[in-house]
C-alpha positions as CSV (number, residue, x, y, z in Angstrom):
1,Y,44.2,21.0,143.7
2,Q,42.6,18.1,142.2
3,S,44.0,18.9,139.0
4,G,47.7,18.4,140.3
5,T,48.1,22.1,141.3
6,T,46.0,25.8,142.6
7,P,47.4,29.6,142.4
8,N,49.3,28.7,145.2
9,I,51.6,25.4,143.1
10,Q,52.1,28.3,140.9
11,R,53.4,30.7,142.5
12,Y,55.6,28.7,143.7
13,R,57.1,27.2,140.7
14,S,57.3,30.4,139.6
15,A,59.4,31.3,142.7
16,V,61.8,28.0,142.0
17,A,62.3,28.6,138.4
18,S,63.6,32.2,139.2
19,L,65.7,30.3,142.1
20,L,67.0,27.8,140.2
21,A,67.8,30.4,137.1
22,E,69.7,32.3,140.3
23,V,71.7,29.2,141.7
24,D,73.3,28.7,137.4
25,T,73.7,32.1,137.3
26,F,76.0,32.0,140.3
27,A,77.2,28.6,139.4
28,Q,78.6,30.6,136.2
29,L,80.2,33.6,138.6
30,A,82.0,31.3,140.5
31,G,85.4,30.0,140.9
32,P,86.5,27.0,141.2
33,K,87.4,27.0,145.2
34,Q,83.7,27.8,145.3
35,Q,82.3,24.6,143.1
36,P,81.6,22.5,146.1
37,I,79.4,25.7,148.0
38,V,77.1,25.4,145.1
39,D,77.3,21.7,144.3
40,Q,75.8,21.9,148.1
41,L,73.3,24.8,147.0
42,R,71.7,22.9,144.4
43,S,71.8,19.3,146.8
44,A,69.1,21.5,149.1
45,V,67.7,22.9,146.6
46,K,67.0,19.7,145.4
47,Q,65.9,18.7,148.1
48,Y,63.3,21.2,149.6
49,T,61.8,21.0,146.1
50,D,61.4,17.2,145.7
51,S,60.1,16.7,149.3
52,F,57.3,19.7,148.4
53,D,56.8,17.8,145.2
54,L,56.0,14.4,147.1
55,M,54.1,16.1,149.8
56,V,51.8,17.7,147.2
57,A,51.6,14.7,145.3
58,A,50.8,12.8,148.7
59,Y,47.6,15.4,149.8
60,R,46.4,14.6,146.4
61,E,45.9,11.6,146.7
62,R,44.9,11.7,150.0
63,G,42.1,13.9,148.5
64,T,39.5,15.4,150.5
65,G,35.9,14.0,151.5
66,E,34.9,13.9,148.0
67,W,37.7,12.2,145.7
68,G,40.8,10.6,146.2
69,V,41.2,7.7,148.9
70,A,39.4,10.2,151.1
71,G,36.3,10.3,149.3
72,A,36.5,6.7,148.4
73,L,36.2,6.3,151.9
74,A,33.4,8.6,152.7
75,Q,31.2,6.3,149.4
76,T,32.5,3.3,152.0
77,F,31.1,4.2,155.0
78,D,27.9,5.9,153.4
79,R,27.4,2.1,151.0
80,I,28.3,0.4,154.4
81,D,25.3,2.3,156.8
82,Q,22.6,2.8,154.6
83,K,23.4,-1.0,154.2
84,I,22.5,-1.2,158.0
85,L,20.2,0.8,159.0
86,A,17.8,-1.2,155.8
87,G,18.4,-4.1,157.9
88,Q,17.0,-2.7,161.0
89,N,19.4,-3.2,163.8
90,D,20.4,-1.2,166.2
91,A,23.3,-2.9,167.6
92,L,24.6,-2.2,164.4
93,E,23.9,0.4,164.1
94,Y,25.6,2.4,167.0
95,Q,28.6,-0.1,166.5
96,L,28.7,2.4,163.1
97,S,28.1,5.2,165.1
98,Q,31.2,4.2,167.5
99,L,32.9,3.8,164.5
100,R,32.1,7.2,163.2
101,I,32.9,8.9,166.3
102,Q,36.1,7.3,166.2
103,Q,36.8,7.9,162.6
104,N,36.1,11.5,162.8
105,Y,38.3,12.0,166.0
106,Y,41.0,10.8,163.9
107,F,40.9,12.8,160.8
108,L,41.0,15.6,163.0
109,H,43.8,15.3,166.3
110,K,45.5,12.2,163.6
111,E,46.4,10.5,167.2
112,D,47.6,6.5,166.9
113,T,45.3,6.1,170.2
114,R,42.6,6.7,167.7
115,R,43.6,5.3,165.1
116,T,43.7,2.2,167.0
117,E,40.2,2.8,168.4
118,V,39.2,3.0,164.8
119,T,40.7,-0.9,164.2
120,A,39.2,-2.2,167.0
121,Q,35.6,-0.7,166.0
122,L,35.7,-2.7,163.0
123,Q,36.7,-6.2,164.1
124,R,33.9,-6.2,166.3
125,I,31.3,-5.0,163.6
126,K,32.8,-7.3,161.4
127,G,32.0,-10.2,164.5
128,D,29.0,-9.9,164.9
129,L,28.3,-9.9,161.3
130,Q,30.2,-12.7,161.2
131,A,28.1,-14.6,164.4
132,Q,25.0,-13.0,162.9
133,G,25.9,-15.0,158.8
134,G,23.7,-14.9,155.9
135,A,24.3,-13.7,152.4
136,D,23.8,-9.2,153.8
137,A,26.3,-10.1,156.2
138,A,28.7,-11.4,154.1
139,A,28.5,-8.7,152.3
140,L,28.9,-6.0,154.4
141,L,31.9,-7.8,155.9
142,Q,33.5,-7.1,152.2
143,D,32.5,-3.7,152.5
144,L,34.5,-3.3,155.3
145,S,37.2,-4.9,154.1
146,H,37.2,-2.0,151.7
147,Y,36.6,-0.1,154.5
148,E,39.8,-1.3,156.7
149,T,42.1,-0.8,153.1
150,L,41.4,2.6,152.5
151,F,41.6,3.5,156.1
152,G,45.4,2.5,156.5
153,Q,45.9,3.8,153.4
154,Y,44.6,7.7,154.0
155,V,47.0,6.1,157.7
156,A,50.2,5.7,155.7
157,L,49.8,8.9,153.4
158,D,49.3,10.5,156.8
159,D,53.0,9.4,158.2
160,K,54.4,10.2,154.6
161,V,53.8,13.4,155.4
162,G,54.0,14.1,158.6
163,R,51.5,14.4,161.1
164,T,53.5,17.3,162.7
165,E,56.1,19.5,161.2
166,N,58.4,17.5,162.6
167,E,57.6,14.1,160.8
168,G,57.6,12.3,157.5
169,L,58.0,14.7,154.0
170,Q,57.5,17.9,156.7
171,A,60.6,17.0,158.6
172,D,62.7,16.7,155.4
173,M,61.4,20.1,153.9
174,R,62.3,21.7,157.4
175,S,65.6,20.0,157.3
176,A,66.6,21.3,153.7
177,A,65.2,25.0,155.0
178,R,67.7,24.3,158.0
179,T,70.4,23.3,155.0
180,L,69.8,26.4,152.7
181,E,70.2,29.1,155.4
182,P,74.4,28.6,156.6
183,I,74.8,27.9,152.6
184,V,73.5,31.4,151.5
185,E,75.0,33.3,154.4
186,T,78.3,31.8,153.4
187,I,77.7,32.9,149.5
188,R,76.6,36.3,151.2
189,L,79.7,37.2,153.6
190,D,82.2,35.4,150.6
191,A,80.5,38.7,148.5
192,I,81.2,40.9,151.4
193,A,85.0,39.5,151.6
194,A,85.2,39.5,147.4
195,G,83.8,43.3,147.7
196,E,86.6,44.4,150.3
197,L,89.4,43.3,148.1
198,A,87.6,44.6,144.9
199,R,87.7,48.1,146.6
């Protein structure tokens, strides 16, 4: 998946290619009166495949704990953790542990309240470091700002994909699928009617 494809995605691509070939065949056989429904069919298929492609790209950009935005986020957090542990500051270690808890809750549940808590906890840690001052604090503040940027990118990708099936690209795909169903049913009924007339 990191390389841009998986066996399931390859099977999906093959299925889409077959579907588009069948749509082309239907378009060639359809009469002038059926061209509007052919156009509707092409449009619905395109909406579905475009949404799917965008969702795959978003998931790939978001990545996992080892690569992508998620990987960079984990690496940045670990770097912050190591620096704070090296400084032997119990208060900062506790604040960072709270940030980790809120972050992991967000990863699990994708809740706005958890996203807000991550941001609030970041500001608490930044405030403590600014009060502390010094070169070490300045370096940590820079790492925390980088973490904040990456977390914002991660959340934006979650929003793009949709945190439920009724949001984002997931909703777009469901809408396209719902649009396809009556079109296909109309084509099926027209074919049955045409067969009856041909008898």
